[in-house]
N, C-alpha and C positions, 0 to 999 in steps of 0.2 A: 878546572873549569868544567870538565865533563861530569865530575862528581856533583858540582853545584847545579849543573843543568838538570841532572837526574833528580836531585833533591827538589828543585823547583817544579819539575814535572810531577813528582809524587805529591807535593803539596797542592798543586792545581787539581790533580785527580781527587785527592781527599776533599778538597773544597767542593768539587763537582758532585761526587758520588757518595761522600761520607765513608765511614769505616766499613759499614756493612756492604756497600756497593763498590769497594776498592777493586780496581782492575790493574794488574801490573802493566807497566809501560811496554814491556817486551812482548806481551801476549797479543798485541794488535799493532798493525803498521802505523807509523807516524804519518799524518797527512803532509803532503808536499806543500810547502809555503810558496806563495806567489812571489815572483821576483820583485825587488824594490822598484817602486814607481809604476807598477802595473795598475791599470784602471780598475776601480772597485765596482762590482755589479750593483745595480739599484736595489735597495732594500736590504743590503748586507752590512755587517758591522766591520770596522777595521780589524786587522789581524790580531792586534794585541788584546782585543776584547773577546775574541772567539774562544770557545772551549777547545781543548786539545782533541776531544773525541765527540763532536756534536752528534746527537742522535739523528739517524737518517729517517726521513718520512716514510711511512709504509707505502708500498707499491700496490697497484691494482691487482697484480698477480698474487701478492701476499694476502690481500683481502679476499680474493676468490678462493685460495687454497685453505685458508684458516676458517674454522667454524667455531663460533663462541661457545657452542654447546658441546663440541667434540674435544676441544683442547682446554687445558686448565688455564685459568686467568693468571697472567704473569704481572708482576709489579714492575713498573718502569722506574728507572733510577730517578731519585729526586733531583730537581734542578734548583739552582740558586735563583731566587727571585730578584730581579734588578732593583736597585735603589731608585730613589726619586730622581736623582740626577744622572742615572745611567742610561743615556740615550741609546747606546748600542744594544743594551738588554731589551729595551722597548722595541727596537727594530727587529731583534731576533724573535720576540714573542709575536710580532705582527706578521712574520714571514709565513706564507702558506705551508701547511704540512707540519708545523711545529706542534709540540705538545700543548702549548698555551692556546693555539688556535683550536686544537681538538677540544680542550676544556671549555673554551668559549662557545664552540658550536654545540657542545652537549648542554650548556646552560640554556640555549635558545629553545630547547624542546621542553623545558620545565613548565608546569602550569603557571599561568599568570604572565608569561613572557611571550613576546611576539615570535611566532615560528619562523624558521628560515624558509622563505618562499622559494628559494632555489632548489629545495629538496621536497617540494610539494607539501610543506607544513610538517614534515617529519623532522627528526633530530638530524642535524647536519654533521656527518663524520669528517675526520681529517682528510680522508680520501673519498673518491666517488663511491657511494653506497651501492653495492652490487647485490644481486639476489643471493640469499643465504648468509649474508653478513649482518652484523649488528652495529649500529652507529657508535662512534667513539664516545667515551665519556658516560656510557650507560651500561648497566649490567644486562647480560643476556636474559631474554624472557624465557620462562620455562617452556620446554618442548611441548607442542600441541599433541593431543591424543592421536593414536595411530589412525583412527577413523577419519579425523580431520585432515591428517596428512595425505591419506589415500584419496580423499575427496578433492583436495587441492591438486594432487597429481593428476587426477582425472579431469581437471579443468572445470570443476563444478563451482557455482557461485555461492553466495552466502546462504545460510539456512534461515528460513522465514517460517514462523508459526502463526497461523490464523486462529483467532478466537471469535467464535460466533455462537449466539445463544441456541438457535434451533435451525439445523440445516434441513429445511423442507423445500417447499415450492413457493417462490416469491421473488420480487425484484432484488431484495437485499441478498438472498441466497444465490441468485443468478450472478450478481456481481462478485461475491466471494469465490464462487467456482471459477468464473472467468479470470479473476485476478490470480488465483492459484495456478491455473493453466498457463497464464501469460508468464508468470515468473518461472515456472517449470520449463517453459520453452526457452527461456534465457539462461538456463543452466543452474537455477537456484534449487535448493532442496526445500520442499514445502511440506507442511502438514496442516491439517485442519482439525482443531479441537472444538468440540461442541458438547452441549449437555444432552442433546437428543438427536439421533440420526436413524432414519429408517430407509434402508436401501430401496424399498418398494415405493417410497413416497419422496423421491428426490429427483434431481436432474440426472440424466443418463451419464453425463461427464463426471459427476461426483463419484460414481462407482469405480472409476479408474484412478482416483486420488487417495492418498493415505489419510483417512478420516478416523479420528480417535474420539472416544466418548468418555465423559466423566461427569458425575453429578446428576445423572438421569433420575436418580431416586428422589431428588429434591422436588417438591411440588411446584407446578406452574402457577398455582393460585391457591388462596385460602378460601374454600367454599365459594368459588367464583369471584373472589375479590383479591385485591393486592397483587395484581399481575406485575406491576413495575417493581415492587419490593422483592417479589420472588425472582424476577429476572436478574436483579442486581445481585442477590445472594447466590444464584446459580452461576453467574459469570465469575463472581469472586471465588467460588469453590473451584471452578475450572482453572483459574489462574493459579491458585494454591496447589492444585494437583499437578499442573504442568511443572511448576518450579520445584516442588518438594518430592513428588512421588513418581513422576513419569521417567526421570532419567534422561530426558531430551535436552539437547543444547541448541540454542538458537542465537542467531546474530541480530535478529529484529523480530518484533511482534507487530501484527496487523490486527486491529480490533475495529468493530463497527457496531452500530445500534446501541450497545450498552457500554458506558465508559467506566462503570464501577470497578472493573478489573485493573484499570491503569495504575492506581496507587500501589497495588500489590506488585505489579511488574516493575514499577519504578523503585520501590523500596528494596526489593530483593535482587535487583539486577547488579551486575558489575559494570559492563559497558553496553548492555542491550538497549536499543532504542525502540520507541513505540510510535507507530503510525496509526492515527485514528481516522476512520472514514465516516464522516457525519452524513447520514442520509437525510435526517431532519431532526430538530430538537424534540426529544421525547415528551417534554412537558407541554408541547403544543398538540399532541395527539390524543389528548384526553379532555374531558369536560369537568367542570367544577360546579355542579349544580347544587351541591349541599355544603353546609359549613364544615361538616366532618371531612368531606372530600378535600376541601381546601386545606384543612389542618394536616391531613394525611400527605398531601402533595408538597407541602412546604419543605420538609427536610429532603425529600427526593429531588425536588427541583434544584435545591442548593447543591446537593451531592452531584447531580449531573453537570452543573456548570463548573464546579470546582474540579472534578476529576477530568472533565474534558480539557481544561486548561493545562493539565499535567502532561499531556501528550507532547512528544518531541516534534511531531509533524501532524498537522490537521488538514485534511482535504475534504471537499464537499462535492456533490454530484452535479451541481448546476449553479449558475449565477443567482438564480432565485433563492436557492438554499443558502448561498453565501450572504445575501442581504438579510435573510431571516436570522441567520446565525448571529450577525452583529447586532440586530435589533433585540434579540432574545437574551443573549448572554452579555449583559452590560459590563461585567467585570473583565470580559475578554475582548473589549472593543479595540484593544491595541493589536489584536491578532487579525491578520488578513488571510483567511484560508484560501488555498489554491483550489481551482476547479479541475476535477478529473472526471470527465464525462464517462459514464458507463459505455462499454463497447458492445458490439454484437459479435458473438462467436459464429462467424460465417461458416466455418468448417462443419459445425454441427448441423447446419441447414443443408449442407451438400452431402453429408453422409447418411442422414436419417432417411429411411424409406417410408413414404407416406402410407398410412394405414387405410383400410377400407372403412368408410364412414356411412355406408349404405344403411346400416342398422341404426345410425344416430340421427340422420336427417331424412325426412320423407322425400320420396322421389318427386321429380318434376317440380323442384323448387328452383326457379331461375335466379332469384335475388336472395342470396344468403348473407345475412348480417351476422357479425360475430362480436361478442363481448368477452374479453379475457381479463379477469380480476379475481382476487380472493373474495370469498363470501364474508365480507366485512361491511358494516354499515357505513363506515367512512368512505367507501368506494362509490357510494351513491348509485348502486346498480339498479335501483328502482327507476332512475331516469331513463334507462334503456327501454324498460317495459312501457313506461308512460309515453315515450317518443314513438314506440311501435303502435300504440293505440292511436296516437295523433296521426300517424302515417296512414292508417286505415281510412280516415276521412278525406285524405288527399288523393287517393287512388280509386280507380273503378274496381268493380268486383273481379274482373279478369286479372288485373295486375295484382290485386291483393292476394289472390290464391297462390301466386308464385313467390310470395314474400315469406321468409322464415328467419327467425332469430335463434342463435345458439348462445346460451349463457354458460360459458366455460370458466371455471375458477378453481383455485386451490381450496381444498376441503380437508379438515382434520377433525376427526370425531372427538379428540381430546379437548378441542377448543370449543367452548360452549357457544361463543358468538357465531362460529361457522354453522353449527347445527341450527341455532335459532334463526339466523338470517336466511338460511336456505329455505326453511319452511315459510318464513315471511314473504319471500319472493314468489314462491309457488302460490300462496294464497292471493297475492296481489295480481298475478297473471290470471287467476280464475275470476277475480273481481272485475278486472278490466276486459274480460272475455277475449283474451288473446292466447289462452293456454294452448289452443290447437296450433298456434304458429310459433311456439317457443319450445326449445329443448334445453333442459338443465343438465349440465355435464359437470361432474365433480372429479377433481384430481385426475385430469386427463393426462395421457402420455405424450411424449414428444412426437411420436408418429401421428397421433390423432391431431395434435396442434398443427402439424405440417399440412395434413390433408384439409383441415378447416381453413387455413390461410390460403391454400391454393384454390379453394372453391368459393371463397367469400368475395363479395363485391365491395365490402367496406367493413371496417372495424370501428366499433363504438367504444370510446374511452371516456368514461363518465366521472372519474374523481376530480374534485376541485382542489386547487392549490397542491397538486401532486408534486412531490419533491423533484422527480425527473420523469420516470416512467420508461421502462424498457419495452413495453408492449408496442408503442408507436414505432419504435425502431424495427422490431420484428415484422410488423405489418408492412412498413415502407420497403424493407428489403425484399419482401415477398410480392412486391408490386401491388399492394393493396392500399387504397386511400384510407385515411383516418379522420373520423369526426371526433373532436376532443373539446374539452372545456378550455376557454381562453384564459387560463391562469396557470401559474406554476411552471413546471418543466416543459410541458408541451409547447409553450411559447418559444422555446429555444430549439426544439426538435422538428416541429411541424411548420411549414410555410403555408400560410392561409391562401386558399384558392390555387395552390401549386401542388402541394403533396397531400392536401386534405382541407378540412374546414375547422376553424376555431369558432366556437359558439358560446353563448351564455348558457349556464346550466338550466335551461328551460326546455320542456318537451316540445314546444312549438318550434324553436330554433333547430333543435336536433332533427325533428321530423322534416323540416324544410330542406335541410342538407341531405337527408336520406332520399327525399323525393327527387332531388337533382341527380342522384346516382341512378335511380330507377328510370327516370325519363331519358337520360343520355348515357347509353351503354358505353360509348367511346370515352367517357370521362374516367372510367376505371383504368383504361390503358394509358392515357396521357399522364394522369396523376401517379399511377403506379411506376411508370418509367422515371418520372422526376423524383419520386420517393427513394427508389433504389440508388440513383445517382447521389442524392444528398447523404444517404447513409455511408456510401463508399467514400465520400469526400470528407465528411466531418466526424463520423463515429466509427471509423475502422478499428479493428482489433490491433493493427500495427501501431497506430498512434497511442492507443491506450497502453499497450505493452511497453513501449519505449518510455512513456512518461512515468509509469509506475516503477519501472526498473531504475530509472534515474533517482526517484525518491529513495528506494532501498539502498542504492549505492551511496548516496549522500549520508544516509543514516548509519551505514556500516563502515564508513571510512575510518 
């Protein structure tokens, strides 16, 4: 009998493990059988259907101590698959911790199958997945580079690379710098890649960020034409340089203004995601006065629409831009871009020491009006000069002597439009006979801007259909009322008759609002206080940082 029992045990083990996995019966203790008539636990099979040596499920301690990259991968003994009528075998496979449960959990993480929500969408292991372990049923991933492991140990977040055409002075550049600072404050590793960067002509905060240049030798235009084509080629080169020659590794890319680089990032990536920040459709920023210009813009407009739709996440700077986005890009009508309002970097206002502007503004000027914009024709800067001329007819001679206007704007000698429009405005001031009451300031510093905002009674914001506009936020935070055109982004940032005035783009209406500021000196204080409160409530850097960080986290999961 004993010999027959041992033979039966050997046959059972051969059936369970096969010849290659044969384990002698004497090498392991025989499990104690339950007494006859004992109640059977739910989910277990009768004793006669159980294997002699069932595999024990891995414990949490074993998962914690074992590392898939440090220990060789062992082969588990093959189990007999139950037959169609073997109910006990099916119950054994359904039991938690079994090898079949581990295989089934591993299949849930495969592409095309619904992930296991109990594990946050990751692969579900047979035991609780602990830090440093790899889910069951999957091969261990290759070990990350030492730099990434050190960064993770230091508690740093994902690596984010910004791609921007020209890091100069402007609203788009202000947003890129603020976004990089915001993610850096949340523990992300950031870099800004651009085709052109001049430390002497940029925001002061950009000098403290890692800015890299590539493709600066490519032309900005072809004999003053083809700016859009050259910008697309420059951004495509920057993307290729980052991917092939820079040696940088990123978890996500953030692009803005030019979307031509997105296909390169998409085709060359492994799991990198792309966030595109749309300030405004580029095809709406140009005119098509000639037949050749319309032919030239056709492929560029198609390229912009097609490449924009390739981004993994699209955000815009205002509800106005979101509506224009859907109306312009017909093939992307199924996309509803989120609105991420630009924020105001309040810390920069608190740390900058105002500069002395005595040499910029004539003395004894009680009513100082300020215009901040790049020297571009689309900014409609002539409206400020024409409104100043209209204001002269509304005031007496004594009040007029105390009025002065400062036209401060971004200026780049390499940009032909900046040079031409600057001279056009100077000639217009002479023709309107207001040149003695106007100061033209080019590429001013942050210290000068702070002093001008502190000493101004009002800011004139003249662009029509502006995408958003960061200047009104800066003015309102500095307790300075804003007179702006009643279209575009200012409709969302300025409260009419509360933080400023919204007018039609007419000199008569602008001059009427300017007259109210001159006649009622207390209006500056009341509107200024309301403006700062609105900026702190709706456009704080904390809200901008949190929303942007959530986008990056979702893209890098």
